[in-house]
A tleap script that builds the chain and sets N, CA, C and O, in Angstrom:
source leaprc.protein.ff14SB
mol = sequence {
  NMET ILE ARG ARG ARG ASP LEU GLU ASP GLN
  ARG ASN GLU ALA LEU ALA SER LEU ASN VAL
  ALA GLN LEU GLU ALA GLY ARG ALA LEU GLU
  ARG ALA GLU LEU LEU GLU ARG ALA ALA GLU
  LEU GLU ARG ASP ARG ALA ARG ARG ALA GLU
  GLU ALA HIE VAL ALA ALA ARG GLU ARG ILE
  ALA GLU LEU GLU SER GLU ARG GLU LEU GLY
  TRP VAL ALA PHE VAL ARG ARG ARG VAL VAL
  VAL ASN THR ILE ASP GLY SER ALA PHE ASP
  GLY ILE LEU TRP ASP GLY ARG GLY PRO ILE
  VAL LEU ARG ASP ALA HIE VAL LEU GLY GLU
  HIE GLY GLN PRO LEU ALA SER PRO ALA LYS
  LEU ASP GLY GLU ALA ILE ILE ASP PHE ALA
  ARG VAL ALA TRP VAL GLN ALA PRO ALA ALA
  ASP CGLY
}
set mol.1.N position { 123.214 224.305 89.949 }
set mol.1.CA position { 123.518 223.934 88.921 }
set mol.1.C position { 124.606 222.503 88.805 }
set mol.1.O position { 125.551 222.302 89.568 }
set mol.2.N position { 124.126 221.467 87.477 }
set mol.2.CA position { 124.520 220.645 87.424 }
set mol.2.C position { 125.662 220.752 86.704 }
set mol.2.O position { 125.606 221.228 85.570 }
set mol.3.N position { 127.065 220.257 87.342 }
set mol.3.CA position { 127.919 220.262 86.659 }
set mol.3.C position { 128.147 219.817 85.233 }
set mol.3.O position { 127.411 218.872 84.949 }
set mol.4.N position { 128.845 220.158 84.363 }
set mol.4.CA position { 129.101 218.940 82.444 }
set mol.4.C position { 129.524 217.847 83.475 }
set mol.4.O position { 128.650 217.021 83.214 }
set mol.5.N position { 129.975 217.500 84.078 }
set mol.5.CA position { 131.115 216.397 84.102 }
set mol.5.C position { 129.800 215.621 85.277 }
set mol.5.O position { 129.979 214.418 85.467 }
set mol.6.N position { 128.953 216.058 85.782 }
set mol.6.CA position { 128.267 215.387 86.702 }
set mol.6.C position { 127.406 214.429 85.431 }
set mol.6.O position { 127.379 213.203 85.537 }
set mol.7.N position { 126.818 215.042 84.409 }
set mol.7.CA position { 126.187 215.260 83.490 }
set mol.7.C position { 126.638 213.977 82.724 }
set mol.7.O position { 125.860 213.023 82.709 }
set mol.8.N position { 128.197 213.863 81.899 }
set mol.8.CA position { 128.343 213.133 81.494 }
set mol.8.C position { 128.684 211.700 82.212 }
set mol.8.O position { 128.884 210.703 81.518 }
set mol.9.N position { 128.742 211.653 83.748 }
set mol.9.CA position { 129.195 210.956 84.844 }
set mol.9.C position { 127.683 210.037 84.202 }
set mol.9.O position { 127.734 209.003 83.537 }
set mol.10.N position { 126.612 210.655 84.566 }
set mol.10.CA position { 125.065 209.940 84.259 }
set mol.10.C position { 125.243 209.214 82.704 }
set mol.10.O position { 125.179 208.036 82.355 }
set mol.11.N position { 125.467 210.330 82.036 }
set mol.11.CA position { 125.290 210.149 80.394 }
set mol.11.C position { 125.715 208.320 80.450 }
set mol.11.O position { 124.979 207.438 80.007 }
set mol.12.N position { 127.352 208.047 81.245 }
set mol.12.CA position { 127.684 207.248 80.836 }
set mol.12.C position { 127.097 205.928 81.815 }
set mol.12.O position { 126.937 204.745 81.514 }
set mol.13.N position { 126.966 206.320 82.504 }
set mol.13.CA position { 126.103 205.280 83.806 }
set mol.13.C position { 124.912 205.051 82.753 }
set mol.13.O position { 124.365 204.202 83.457 }
set mol.14.N position { 124.065 205.127 81.623 }
set mol.14.CA position { 122.653 204.991 81.031 }
set mol.14.C position { 123.274 204.402 80.262 }
set mol.14.O position { 122.836 203.284 79.991 }
set mol.15.N position { 124.594 204.869 79.540 }
set mol.15.CA position { 125.185 203.910 78.229 }
set mol.15.C position { 125.509 202.740 78.847 }
set mol.15.O position { 125.391 201.605 78.386 }
set mol.16.N position { 125.917 203.065 79.896 }
set mol.16.CA position { 126.543 201.085 80.566 }
set mol.16.C position { 125.232 200.425 80.888 }
set mol.16.O position { 125.167 199.197 80.814 }
set mol.17.N position { 124.215 201.111 81.229 }
set mol.17.CA position { 123.145 200.176 81.650 }
set mol.17.C position { 122.350 199.818 80.492 }
set mol.17.O position { 121.440 199.018 80.709 }
set mol.18.N position { 122.529 200.322 79.089 }
set mol.18.CA position { 121.851 200.139 78.028 }
set mol.18.C position { 122.349 199.342 77.211 }
set mol.18.O position { 121.678 198.591 76.504 }
set mol.19.N position { 123.979 199.435 77.213 }
set mol.19.CA position { 124.713 198.059 77.052 }
set mol.19.C position { 124.518 196.415 77.782 }
set mol.19.O position { 124.592 195.295 77.278 }
set mol.20.N position { 124.300 196.785 78.888 }
set mol.20.CA position { 124.126 195.628 79.779 }
set mol.20.C position { 123.120 194.969 79.354 }
set mol.20.O position { 123.247 193.749 79.250 }
set mol.21.N position { 121.518 195.771 78.902 }
set mol.21.CA position { 120.612 195.275 79.191 }
set mol.21.C position { 120.744 194.932 77.494 }
set mol.21.O position { 120.416 193.749 77.400 }
set mol.22.N position { 120.977 195.297 76.545 }
set mol.22.CA position { 120.779 195.145 75.175 }
set mol.22.C position { 122.113 193.353 75.117 }
set mol.22.O position { 121.981 192.370 74.387 }
set mol.23.N position { 123.134 193.600 76.098 }
set mol.23.CA position { 123.645 192.120 76.005 }
set mol.23.C position { 122.987 191.095 76.861 }
set mol.23.O position { 123.228 189.914 76.610 }
set mol.24.N position { 122.180 191.401 77.847 }
set mol.24.CA position { 120.773 190.540 78.257 }
set mol.24.C position { 120.149 190.513 77.255 }
set mol.24.O position { 119.833 189.365 76.942 }
set mol.25.N position { 119.718 191.501 76.388 }
set mol.25.CA position { 118.635 191.165 75.314 }
set mol.25.C position { 119.065 189.980 74.421 }
set mol.25.O position { 118.290 189.025 74.367 }
set mol.26.N position { 120.610 189.920 73.471 }
set mol.26.CA position { 120.382 189.360 72.954 }
set mol.26.C position { 121.109 187.843 73.341 }
set mol.26.O position { 121.196 186.856 72.609 }
set mol.27.N position { 121.612 188.018 74.789 }
set mol.27.CA position { 121.342 186.601 75.390 }
set mol.27.C position { 119.806 185.055 75.527 }
set mol.27.O position { 119.731 183.845 75.311 }
set mol.28.N position { 118.937 186.130 75.987 }
set mol.28.CA position { 117.581 186.223 76.260 }
set mol.28.C position { 116.946 185.400 74.974 }
set mol.28.O position { 116.292 184.357 74.960 }
set mol.29.N position { 117.504 186.499 73.602 }
set mol.29.CA position { 117.104 185.690 72.169 }
set mol.29.C position { 118.189 184.550 71.592 }
set mol.29.O position { 118.005 183.785 70.645 }
set mol.30.N position { 119.160 184.644 72.290 }
set mol.30.CA position { 119.933 183.418 71.478 }
set mol.30.C position { 119.706 182.338 72.256 }
set mol.30.O position { 119.835 181.278 71.644 }
set mol.31.N position { 119.294 182.203 73.853 }
set mol.31.CA position { 118.511 181.100 74.893 }
set mol.31.C position { 117.061 180.673 74.420 }
set mol.31.O position { 116.587 179.649 74.911 }
set mol.32.N position { 116.277 181.446 73.432 }
set mol.32.CA position { 115.231 181.800 72.748 }
set mol.32.C position { 115.273 180.752 71.313 }
set mol.32.O position { 114.535 179.831 70.963 }
set mol.33.N position { 116.292 181.267 70.797 }
set mol.33.CA position { 116.503 180.718 69.561 }
set mol.33.C position { 117.178 178.974 69.808 }
set mol.33.O position { 116.836 178.054 69.066 }
set mol.34.N position { 118.139 178.795 70.950 }
set mol.34.CA position { 118.216 177.489 71.466 }
set mol.34.C position { 117.179 176.675 71.814 }
set mol.34.O position { 117.027 175.467 71.635 }
set mol.35.N position { 116.416 177.574 72.386 }
set mol.35.CA position { 114.961 176.245 73.372 }
set mol.35.C position { 114.838 176.180 71.660 }
set mol.35.O position { 115.863 175.577 71.342 }
set mol.36.N position { 114.154 176.475 70.513 }
set mol.36.CA position { 113.531 176.962 69.471 }
set mol.36.C position { 113.686 175.688 68.612 }
set mol.36.O position { 112.967 174.837 68.088 }
set mol.37.N position { 114.675 175.918 68.706 }
set mol.37.CA position { 115.543 174.608 67.881 }
set mol.37.C position { 115.473 173.291 68.504 }
set mol.37.O position { 114.962 172.278 68.026 }
set mol.38.N position { 116.108 173.446 69.744 }
set mol.38.CA position { 115.852 172.173 70.726 }
set mol.38.C position { 114.100 171.535 70.652 }
set mol.38.O position { 113.794 170.346 70.565 }
set mol.39.N position { 113.272 172.554 70.707 }
set mol.39.CA position { 111.932 171.958 70.345 }
set mol.39.C position { 111.479 171.770 68.573 }
set mol.39.O position { 110.349 171.622 68.108 }
set mol.40.N position { 112.375 171.818 68.082 }
set mol.40.CA position { 112.193 171.458 66.472 }
set mol.40.C position { 113.105 170.347 66.555 }
set mol.40.O position { 112.491 169.484 65.929 }
set mol.41.N position { 114.157 169.842 66.925 }
set mol.41.CA position { 114.699 169.088 66.756 }
set mol.41.C position { 113.700 166.978 67.641 }
set mol.41.O position { 113.527 165.786 67.387 }
set mol.42.N position { 113.386 168.341 68.916 }
set mol.42.CA position { 112.622 166.895 69.206 }
set mol.42.C position { 111.136 166.621 68.757 }
set mol.42.O position { 110.540 165.601 69.102 }
set mol.43.N position { 110.572 167.608 67.958 }
set mol.43.CA position { 109.304 167.024 66.926 }
set mol.43.C position { 110.039 166.396 65.572 }
set mol.43.O position { 109.401 165.549 64.947 }
set mol.44.N position { 111.458 166.811 65.062 }
set mol.44.CA position { 111.421 166.148 63.939 }
set mol.44.C position { 111.815 164.294 64.382 }
set mol.44.O position { 111.572 163.247 63.782 }
set mol.45.N position { 112.560 164.615 65.790 }
set mol.45.CA position { 112.352 162.968 66.483 }
set mol.45.C position { 111.368 162.292 66.568 }
set mol.45.O position { 111.219 161.184 66.054 }
set mol.46.N position { 110.412 163.023 67.378 }
set mol.46.CA position { 109.216 162.214 67.352 }
set mol.46.C position { 108.566 161.969 65.915 }
set mol.46.O position { 108.148 160.873 65.541 }
set mol.47.N position { 108.547 162.853 65.349 }
set mol.47.CA position { 107.967 162.148 63.787 }
set mol.47.C position { 108.597 160.979 63.290 }
set mol.47.O position { 107.919 160.084 62.783 }
set mol.48.N position { 110.115 160.886 63.409 }
set mol.48.CA position { 110.887 159.815 62.897 }
set mol.48.C position { 110.376 158.580 63.796 }
set mol.48.O position { 109.955 157.589 63.199 }
set mol.49.N position { 110.394 158.593 65.302 }
set mol.49.CA position { 109.610 157.779 65.492 }
set mol.49.C position { 108.266 157.411 65.744 }
set mol.49.O position { 108.050 156.612 66.655 }
set mol.50.N position { 107.168 157.948 64.965 }
set mol.50.CA position { 106.167 157.602 65.200 }
set mol.50.C position { 106.247 156.773 63.578 }
set mol.50.O position { 105.809 155.643 63.360 }
set mol.51.N position { 106.891 157.635 62.615 }
set mol.51.CA position { 107.124 156.793 61.863 }
set mol.51.C position { 107.946 155.378 61.583 }
set mol.51.O position { 107.944 154.577 60.649 }
set mol.52.N position { 108.482 155.444 62.549 }
set mol.52.CA position { 109.531 154.075 62.312 }
set mol.52.C position { 108.660 153.378 63.168 }
set mol.52.O position { 109.127 152.240 63.117 }
set mol.53.N position { 107.348 153.325 64.189 }
set mol.53.CA position { 106.347 152.449 64.757 }
set mol.53.C position { 105.261 151.872 63.791 }
set mol.53.O position { 104.739 150.758 63.754 }
set mol.54.N position { 105.110 152.853 63.114 }
set mol.54.CA position { 103.861 152.875 61.710 }
set mol.54.C position { 104.533 151.841 60.991 }
set mol.54.O position { 103.840 150.876 60.665 }
set mol.55.N position { 106.273 151.846 60.540 }
set mol.55.CA position { 106.741 150.593 59.525 }
set mol.55.C position { 106.709 149.468 60.197 }
set mol.55.O position { 106.417 148.436 59.593 }
set mol.56.N position { 106.991 149.441 61.521 }
set mol.56.CA position { 107.289 148.516 61.991 }
set mol.56.C position { 105.997 147.741 62.019 }
set mol.56.O position { 106.037 146.625 61.501 }
set mol.57.N position { 104.816 148.164 62.556 }
set mol.57.CA position { 103.339 147.440 62.664 }
set mol.57.C position { 103.245 147.085 61.592 }
set mol.57.O position { 103.055 145.877 61.444 }
set mol.58.N position { 103.323 147.846 60.518 }
set mol.58.CA position { 102.978 147.347 58.806 }
set mol.58.C position { 103.471 145.723 58.722 }
set mol.58.O position { 102.870 144.667 58.519 }
set mol.59.N position { 104.940 146.103 58.997 }
set mol.59.CA position { 105.692 145.187 58.325 }
set mol.59.C position { 105.412 143.838 59.543 }
set mol.59.O position { 105.730 142.736 59.095 }
set mol.60.N position { 104.960 143.834 60.740 }
set mol.60.CA position { 104.357 142.880 61.558 }
set mol.60.C position { 103.415 142.360 61.159 }
set mol.60.O position { 103.199 141.149 61.211 }
set mol.61.N position { 102.345 143.621 60.464 }
set mol.61.CA position { 100.691 142.534 60.000 }
set mol.61.C position { 101.598 141.779 58.328 }
set mol.61.O position { 101.169 140.746 57.814 }
set mol.62.N position { 102.721 142.482 57.796 }
set mol.62.CA position { 102.714 141.802 56.576 }
set mol.62.C position { 102.853 140.280 56.946 }
set mol.62.O position { 102.234 139.376 56.385 }
set mol.63.N position { 104.114 140.068 58.383 }
set mol.63.CA position { 104.168 138.834 58.169 }
set mol.63.C position { 103.607 137.739 58.834 }
set mol.63.O position { 103.928 136.551 58.863 }
set mol.64.N position { 102.525 138.501 59.469 }
set mol.64.CA position { 101.442 137.779 60.017 }
set mol.64.C position { 100.490 137.310 58.696 }
set mol.64.O position { 99.858 136.260 58.809 }
set mol.65.N position { 100.397 138.029 57.543 }
set mol.65.CA position { 99.710 137.799 56.767 }
set mol.65.C position { 100.399 136.892 55.822 }
set mol.65.O position { 99.810 136.191 54.998 }
set mol.66.N position { 101.681 136.944 55.989 }
set mol.66.CA position { 102.570 135.755 55.115 }
set mol.66.C position { 102.322 134.457 55.824 }
set mol.66.O position { 101.768 133.544 55.211 }
set mol.67.N position { 102.722 134.301 57.163 }
set mol.67.CA position { 102.132 133.145 57.558 }
set mol.67.C position { 101.047 132.673 57.690 }
set mol.67.O position { 100.969 131.448 57.594 }
set mol.68.N position { 99.801 133.466 57.959 }
set mol.68.CA position { 98.347 132.470 57.583 }
set mol.68.C position { 98.865 132.853 56.154 }
set mol.68.O position { 100.095 132.872 56.185 }
set mol.69.N position { 98.587 133.030 55.449 }
set mol.69.CA position { 98.927 132.445 53.804 }
set mol.69.C position { 99.789 131.539 53.103 }
set mol.69.O position { 99.790 131.080 51.960 }
set mol.70.N position { 100.706 131.380 54.362 }
set mol.70.CA position { 101.839 129.916 53.736 }
set mol.70.C position { 101.105 129.023 54.525 }
set mol.70.O position { 101.867 128.060 54.445 }
set mol.71.N position { 100.051 128.586 55.329 }
set mol.71.CA position { 99.120 127.486 55.613 }
set mol.71.C position { 98.688 127.043 54.586 }
set mol.71.O position { 99.064 126.007 54.037 }
set mol.72.N position { 97.287 128.284 53.976 }
set mol.72.CA position { 96.197 127.981 53.304 }
set mol.72.C position { 96.306 126.947 52.239 }
set mol.72.O position { 95.416 126.163 51.909 }
set mol.73.N position { 97.838 127.065 51.604 }
set mol.73.CA position { 97.919 125.650 51.050 }
set mol.73.C position { 97.565 124.387 51.467 }
set mol.73.O position { 97.020 123.484 50.832 }
set mol.74.N position { 98.035 124.440 52.896 }
set mol.74.CA position { 98.221 122.987 53.673 }
set mol.74.C position { 96.973 122.646 54.721 }
set mol.74.O position { 96.968 121.760 55.575 }
set mol.75.N position { 95.727 123.772 54.360 }
set mol.75.CA position { 94.319 123.322 55.482 }
set mol.75.C position { 93.856 122.569 54.523 }
set mol.75.O position { 93.798 122.650 53.296 }
set mol.76.N position { 93.443 121.602 55.559 }
set mol.76.CA position { 92.532 120.610 55.030 }
set mol.76.C position { 93.156 119.736 54.617 }
set mol.76.O position { 92.393 119.016 53.972 }
set mol.77.N position { 94.710 119.137 54.602 }
set mol.77.CA position { 95.553 118.039 54.175 }
set mol.77.C position { 96.276 117.831 55.337 }
set mol.77.O position { 96.432 118.670 56.225 }
set mol.78.N position { 96.827 116.413 55.316 }
set mol.78.CA position { 97.320 115.665 56.689 }
set mol.78.C position { 98.389 116.300 56.981 }
set mol.78.O position { 98.979 116.300 55.901 }
set mol.79.N position { 99.130 116.920 57.817 }
set mol.79.CA position { 100.247 117.334 58.555 }
set mol.79.C position { 100.735 116.411 59.554 }
set mol.79.O position { 100.051 115.543 60.097 }
set mol.80.N position { 101.831 116.623 59.742 }
set mol.80.CA position { 103.000 116.028 61.063 }
set mol.80.C position { 103.356 117.647 61.597 }
set mol.80.O position { 104.176 118.413 61.092 }
set mol.81.N position { 102.681 117.835 62.492 }
set mol.81.CA position { 103.865 119.296 63.594 }
set mol.81.C position { 104.609 118.423 64.852 }
set mol.81.O position { 104.269 117.547 65.646 }
set mol.82.N position { 105.582 119.043 64.604 }
set mol.82.CA position { 106.213 118.742 65.615 }
set mol.82.C position { 106.699 119.930 66.257 }
set mol.82.O position { 106.865 121.013 65.696 }
set mol.83.N position { 106.967 119.608 67.736 }
set mol.83.CA position { 106.976 120.584 68.570 }
set mol.83.C position { 107.949 121.140 69.317 }
set mol.83.O position { 108.480 120.091 69.682 }
set mol.84.N position { 108.743 122.194 69.944 }
set mol.84.CA position { 109.874 122.169 70.554 }
set mol.84.C position { 110.134 121.588 71.656 }
set mol.84.O position { 111.213 121.561 72.249 }
set mol.85.N position { 109.174 121.126 71.939 }
set mol.85.CA position { 109.252 119.941 73.665 }
set mol.85.C position { 109.224 118.823 72.750 }
set mol.85.O position { 108.957 117.921 73.544 }
set mol.86.N position { 109.350 118.082 71.238 }
set mol.86.CA position { 109.870 117.171 70.788 }
set mol.86.C position { 108.947 116.175 70.639 }
set mol.86.O position { 109.258 115.096 70.135 }
set mol.87.N position { 106.768 116.666 71.396 }
set mol.87.CA position { 105.870 116.226 70.607 }
set mol.87.C position { 105.513 116.074 69.025 }
set mol.87.O position { 105.354 117.074 68.325 }
set mol.88.N position { 105.407 114.831 68.543 }
set mol.88.CA position { 104.626 115.201 67.063 }
set mol.88.C position { 103.050 114.826 67.132 }
set mol.88.O position { 102.472 113.900 67.701 }
set mol.89.N position { 102.624 115.783 66.421 }
set mol.89.CA position { 101.154 115.052 65.940 }
set mol.89.C position { 100.875 115.335 64.477 }
set mol.89.O position { 101.306 116.173 63.685 }
set mol.90.N position { 99.881 114.201 64.388 }
set mol.90.CA position { 99.807 113.742 63.039 }
set mol.90.C position { 98.117 113.869 63.058 }
set mol.90.O position { 97.295 113.465 63.880 }
set mol.91.N position { 97.947 114.717 61.601 }
set mol.91.CA position { 96.140 114.882 61.522 }
set mol.91.C position { 96.306 116.337 60.289 }
set mol.91.O position { 97.176 116.860 59.593 }
set mol.92.N position { 94.775 116.507 60.628 }
set mol.92.CA position { 94.400 117.373 59.477 }
set mol.92.C position { 94.560 118.459 59.430 }
set mol.92.O position { 93.375 118.657 59.698 }
set mol.93.N position { 94.978 119.518 59.326 }
set mol.93.CA position { 94.791 121.236 59.273 }
set mol.93.C position { 94.197 121.175 58.845 }
set mol.93.O position { 94.009 120.681 57.733 }
set mol.94.N position { 93.137 122.030 60.065 }
set mol.94.CA position { 91.928 122.407 60.067 }
set mol.94.C position { 91.862 123.708 59.829 }
set mol.94.O position { 91.425 124.239 58.809 }
set mol.95.N position { 92.428 124.374 61.053 }
set mol.95.CA position { 92.938 126.112 61.063 }
set mol.95.C position { 94.123 126.027 61.179 }
set mol.95.O position { 94.673 125.222 61.930 }
set mol.96.N position { 94.998 127.259 60.085 }
set mol.96.CA position { 96.396 127.633 60.642 }
set mol.96.C position { 96.012 129.274 60.648 }
set mol.96.O position { 96.600 129.714 59.660 }
set mol.97.N position { 95.538 130.009 61.084 }
set mol.97.CA position { 95.404 131.549 61.849 }
set mol.97.C position { 95.309 131.231 63.314 }
set mol.97.O position { 94.508 130.551 63.955 }
set mol.98.N position { 96.389 131.941 63.655 }
set mol.98.CA position { 96.222 131.615 65.142 }
set mol.98.C position { 96.815 130.300 65.464 }
set mol.98.O position { 97.541 129.680 64.687 }
set mol.99.N position { 96.448 129.874 66.733 }
set mol.99.CA position { 96.720 128.244 66.777 }
set mol.99.C position { 96.540 127.107 65.904 }
set mol.99.O position { 95.547 127.285 65.199 }
set mol.100.N position { 96.975 126.279 65.736 }
set mol.100.CA position { 96.756 125.457 64.563 }
set mol.100.C position { 96.023 124.418 65.555 }
set mol.100.O position { 96.336 123.999 66.670 }
set mol.101.N position { 94.990 124.183 64.762 }
set mol.101.CA position { 93.789 123.193 64.803 }
set mol.101.C position { 93.960 122.009 63.981 }
set mol.101.O position { 93.924 122.117 62.756 }
set mol.102.N position { 94.154 120.818 64.583 }
set mol.102.CA position { 94.021 119.752 64.151 }
set mol.102.C position { 92.858 118.681 64.401 }
set mol.102.O position { 92.518 118.188 65.477 }
set mol.103.N position { 92.256 118.416 62.918 }
set mol.103.CA position { 91.569 117.462 63.425 }
set mol.103.C position { 91.820 115.811 63.010 }
set mol.103.O position { 92.669 115.599 62.145 }
set mol.104.N position { 91.058 114.576 63.643 }
set mol.104.CA position { 91.331 113.430 63.337 }
set mol.104.C position { 92.645 113.252 63.981 }
set mol.104.O position { 93.430 112.526 63.371 }
set mol.105.N position { 93.040 113.770 65.093 }
set mol.105.CA position { 94.427 113.921 65.528 }
set mol.105.C position { 95.036 112.431 65.660 }
set mol.105.O position { 94.500 111.339 65.471 }
set mol.106.N position { 96.419 112.794 66.074 }
set mol.106.CA position { 97.002 111.283 66.601 }
set mol.106.C position { 98.645 111.534 66.913 }
set mol.106.O position { 99.409 112.236 66.250 }
set mol.107.N position { 99.046 110.515 68.480 }
set mol.107.CA position { 100.020 111.460 69.332 }
set mol.107.C position { 101.199 110.420 68.475 }
set mol.107.O position { 101.027 109.202 68.416 }
set mol.108.N position { 102.385 111.107 67.847 }
set mol.108.CA position { 103.173 110.279 67.047 }
set mol.108.C position { 104.945 109.811 68.197 }
set mol.108.O position { 105.934 109.080 68.173 }
set mol.109.N position { 104.331 110.791 68.957 }
set mol.109.CA position { 105.512 110.990 69.868 }
set mol.109.C position { 105.618 111.992 70.968 }
set mol.109.O position { 104.991 113.051 70.996 }
set mol.110.N position { 106.452 111.579 71.863 }
set mol.110.CA position { 106.327 112.634 73.350 }
set mol.110.C position { 107.956 112.694 73.815 }
set mol.110.O position { 108.679 111.703 73.914 }
set mol.111.N position { 108.478 114.518 74.156 }
set mol.111.CA position { 108.965 114.721 74.076 }
set mol.111.C position { 110.596 113.895 73.530 }
set mol.111.O position { 111.644 113.665 74.133 }
set mol.112.N position { 110.138 113.639 72.142 }
set mol.112.CA position { 111.491 113.269 71.399 }
set mol.112.C position { 111.151 111.693 71.198 }
set mol.112.O position { 111.646 111.177 70.196 }
set mol.113.N position { 110.391 110.910 72.009 }
set mol.113.CA position { 110.331 109.309 71.982 }
set mol.113.C position { 109.339 108.783 71.138 }
set mol.113.O position { 108.170 109.009 71.450 }
set mol.114.N position { 109.538 108.234 70.298 }
set mol.114.CA position { 108.483 108.071 68.863 }
set mol.114.C position { 107.222 106.703 70.017 }
set mol.114.O position { 107.616 105.820 70.779 }
set mol.115.N position { 106.128 106.988 69.756 }
set mol.115.CA position { 105.155 106.063 70.339 }
set mol.115.C position { 105.136 104.581 69.597 }
set mol.115.O position { 104.964 104.654 68.381 }
set mol.116.N position { 105.243 103.645 69.981 }
set mol.116.CA position { 104.812 102.108 69.658 }
set mol.116.C position { 103.911 102.122 68.716 }
set mol.116.O position { 104.121 101.727 67.569 }
set mol.117.N position { 102.611 102.677 69.227 }
set mol.117.CA position { 101.354 103.189 68.312 }
set mol.117.C position { 100.973 104.191 68.353 }
set mol.117.O position { 101.049 104.787 69.428 }
set mol.118.N position { 100.262 104.976 66.959 }
set mol.118.CA position { 99.924 106.620 67.590 }
set mol.118.C position { 98.865 106.382 68.361 }
set mol.118.O position { 98.287 105.296 68.319 }
set mol.119.N position { 98.558 107.186 69.005 }
set mol.119.CA position { 97.506 107.191 70.164 }
set mol.119.C position { 96.496 108.631 69.692 }
set mol.119.O position { 96.818 109.813 69.816 }
set mol.120.N position { 95.479 108.189 69.248 }
set mol.120.CA position { 94.125 109.021 68.676 }
set mol.120.C position { 94.140 109.904 70.047 }
set mol.120.O position { 94.619 109.881 71.181 }
set mol.121.N position { 93.395 110.612 69.296 }
set mol.121.CA position { 93.073 111.842 70.407 }
set mol.121.C position { 91.620 111.971 69.966 }
set mol.121.O position { 91.120 112.044 68.843 }
set mol.122.N position { 91.003 111.978 71.399 }
set mol.122.CA position { 89.806 112.723 71.174 }
set mol.122.C position { 89.534 114.343 70.629 }
set mol.122.O position { 90.192 115.346 70.905 }
set mol.123.N position { 88.598 114.244 69.957 }
set mol.123.CA position { 88.491 116.126 69.965 }
set mol.123.C position { 89.441 116.428 68.367 }
set mol.123.O position { 89.731 115.777 67.364 }
set mol.124.N position { 89.765 118.415 69.127 }
set mol.124.CA position { 90.805 118.572 68.032 }
set mol.124.C position { 92.160 118.819 68.645 }
set mol.124.O position { 92.145 119.206 69.814 }
set mol.125.N position { 92.923 118.717 68.261 }
set mol.125.CA position { 94.197 118.475 68.916 }
set mol.125.C position { 94.352 120.675 68.799 }
set mol.125.O position { 93.718 121.038 67.809 }
set mol.126.N position { 94.913 121.741 69.459 }
set mol.126.CA position { 95.016 121.979 69.418 }
set mol.126.C position { 96.237 122.740 69.869 }
set mol.126.O position { 96.520 122.717 71.067 }
set mol.127.N position { 97.201 123.606 68.774 }
set mol.127.CA position { 98.693 123.786 69.129 }
set mol.127.C position { 99.290 124.957 69.405 }
set mol.127.O position { 100.283 124.774 68.701 }
set mol.128.N position { 99.424 125.781 69.772 }
set mol.128.CA position { 99.905 127.373 69.970 }
set mol.128.C position { 100.990 127.401 69.302 }
set mol.128.O position { 101.977 126.697 69.518 }
set mol.129.N position { 100.850 128.307 68.365 }
set mol.129.CA position { 101.967 128.451 66.957 }
set mol.129.C position { 103.212 128.869 67.587 }
set mol.129.O position { 104.276 128.927 66.970 }
set mol.130.N position { 103.047 129.218 69.074 }
set mol.130.CA position { 104.495 129.784 69.821 }
set mol.130.C position { 105.479 128.486 69.776 }
set mol.130.O position { 106.665 128.541 69.451 }
set mol.131.N position { 104.431 126.728 70.351 }
set mol.131.CA position { 104.672 125.521 70.656 }
set mol.131.C position { 105.644 124.884 69.636 }
set mol.131.O position { 106.483 124.012 69.860 }
set mol.132.N position { 105.278 125.663 68.162 }
set mol.132.CA position { 105.433 124.296 66.540 }
set mol.132.C position { 106.849 124.258 66.866 }
set mol.132.O position { 107.066 125.114 67.723 }
set mol.133.N position { 108.474 123.288 66.369 }
set mol.133.CA position { 108.808 123.522 65.682 }
set mol.133.C position { 109.248 123.644 64.224 }
set mol.133.O position { 110.133 124.358 63.751 }
set mol.134.N position { 108.313 122.664 63.541 }
set mol.134.CA position { 108.491 122.696 62.340 }
set mol.134.C position { 106.649 121.857 61.640 }
set mol.134.O position { 105.869 121.100 62.217 }
set mol.135.N position { 106.615 122.286 60.662 }
set mol.135.CA position { 105.503 121.623 60.457 }
set mol.135.C position { 105.921 120.430 58.924 }
set mol.135.O position { 106.810 120.874 58.197 }
set mol.136.N position { 105.485 119.440 58.624 }
set mol.136.CA position { 105.582 118.303 57.334 }
set mol.136.C position { 104.106 118.185 57.068 }
set mol.136.O position { 103.053 118.028 57.687 }
set mol.137.N position { 104.509 118.322 55.952 }
set mol.137.CA position { 103.099 118.322 54.650 }
set mol.137.C position { 103.410 116.807 53.840 }
set mol.137.O position { 104.326 116.908 53.024 }
set mol.138.N position { 103.059 116.024 53.897 }
set mol.138.CA position { 103.538 115.064 53.446 }
set mol.138.C position { 102.685 114.978 52.066 }
set mol.138.O position { 101.491 115.204 51.874 }
set mol.139.N position { 103.751 114.560 51.138 }
set mol.139.CA position { 103.107 114.730 50.076 }
set mol.139.C position { 101.793 113.660 49.378 }
set mol.139.O position { 101.672 112.447 49.554 }
set mol.140.N position { 101.030 114.456 48.669 }
set mol.140.CA position { 99.608 113.699 48.421 }
set mol.140.C position { 99.671 112.314 47.784 }
set mol.140.O position { 100.439 112.055 46.857 }
set mol.141.N position { 98.911 111.525 48.272 }
set mol.141.CA position { 99.322 110.256 47.795 }
set mol.141.C position { 98.602 110.382 46.582 }
set mol.141.O position { 97.603 111.102 46.585 }
set mol.142.N position { 98.994 109.715 45.397 }
set mol.142.CA position { 98.794 110.541 43.605 }
set mol.142.C position { 98.869 109.128 43.004 }
set mol.142.O position { 98.792 108.971 41.785 }
savepdb mol mol.pdb
quit
């Protein structure tokens, strides 16, 4: 026959095993909750990054539109374009979107040195916008 003491020992071992299992289950639940929270934070970070990306793309488009609209007033007018390397061109601004296109263009100076007389260019002068230091639109003759 099983003695009472043996039954109590088995019961105590079973309770200890149950306590260990409950502790492990609690820890697993805590880990799962932490992982879910981390995933939620990552989703939130990704959403904010996407929103910032969209806002940046919209701002870039807005700035490019403003830049293009800024040139509209000078299209078909005579302008002087000065480049970052010191060259200067005079001509009629034909298109201000993308690269600057000048028709009836003359070179006024090269590398910061004025020419004795403006040199007429054959065809159109096409100047990459990144090379432009500044543009002068002389006052229209009145």
